[in-house]
N, C-alpha and C positions, 0 to 999 in steps of 0.2 A: 685535849688532842686535835688536831687538824689532819684532814688528809691531804696529801701530795698526789695527784691524778693526773695520768697523762691521757692526751687525747683517746690512745687506743685504751686506757683503765676506763675512761668512762663510756667508751665504745661498748666494750663488754660488757660492765654495768646494763647500761640501755637493752643491749643484746638481748642479757637475760632475763631483766626483770619483762621487759614487754616479748620477747619470746616465749617465759613463762604463759603468757596470758595467752597468747596465739596458740600455744599449744593444747591448753584450754579449753580452747574456743573449737580449736581440729579435733578434739576427743568430743565434743558435744556436736557433732555435725548434724546428727536426724534432730536435731532438739531448736536451741538457738545460740547459734554459735556467735551470731554478729550484738546480742545483748552480752553474752558470757564475755566477749573481748571488749565491749565498749563498758560495760560495770568494770571489771578488771583493770582497762586502760585507768579509767579515771580515778580509782583507787591508787594506781601508781603516782600520776598526777599530784594527787594530792596530800603526799607523804613530807616527811619534813626533815631537816636536818639535812647535813651534807649531800647524804646521798638522794635526800628529795629535791638540791637542787641539780643535782647529775640528772634525775630521772626527768627533771621539768624541762630540762634546757631545748630549744628547739635544735633539731638535729637530722642530717641528712643522711647518717651513719650507719641506720640499723637497718641491715639488708637480711630482711625475712622471705623474701620469695622465693622459693623453693617447692619442688613440684610434688612432694607427699607428706607427710607427718613425719614417716620414719626420716627424712632428711632434715625434716625444722627440729626434730628432736637431737638428731646427729649432731648439729648447730649447737642449740640453746643448754642444752643437759650439761655439756661440760662449761659453758660460762657459766653456770651456774654455781659448776663447784671453784673455777677460777678466779671468780669476783668472791666469794666468800674467803678463799686464802688471800687474796690481794687484801682484803677489807681488814681478816681478821692480823693479817701482819700488822697492818698500822693504826688500826684502833679496832678492838674487839667488840667495844660496845656500837661502834657505826658496822658491823658485820652483823651483829645482831638484829641493829634498825633495820639494814637491808631485807633480812631474813624474814622477820617479822611485817615488813612491807608488803614482799613477793607473796607469803604466805594469805595475808589480807587481801590482796587483790585474787586471790585465786578464790578467798570465801567471797569475795564482791561475787566475783564472774558465776559461782557456782549456782549463788541465791539469787541472779537474775532470772534464772528460767524458770519455766512452772514445774512444781512437781519436784519429787528426788530426784537428785543425781543420780545419771545410771552408770552401770559399772565402768564402762570406757572412761567417764569423767572423774571415776574416783580414783581407779588404777591412773590414769594420767597425775593427778594431784599426788599420789605417790610417789612417783616415778620423779616429779619436781624437788618433792620433800628431799627425798632420799639425796638428789644431788645435791642440793643447799646443804644437807648434815654431812657428807663425801669430805668434806675438807677439814 
């Protein structure tokens, strides 16, 4: 089954995925947020399937410039749930691909830092997973 995605749908998917990595990096402010963001983004860019094509597209439609982690969460967490709903409606296998892609990116980001993930990083990953599973 192929996906039929509007430009707005693609924007939502990119905002959700790259925003999730940004949230994780923000939660690691005392550690290595730039490493978390870099490793997580590379993992997203490496994904395959229709979702991989959407995430790899060069685009200026991702607007994650906010003033706080709370504002970023208000933008990204609903986008994650909306992305899953959209994909489940069209292609459940691609919804699972998106979910696993985001979770792999989070894992890659968390592994980029030295030492064990702190409680902030762990809790943010839990919130992101809950948003993915809310659909």
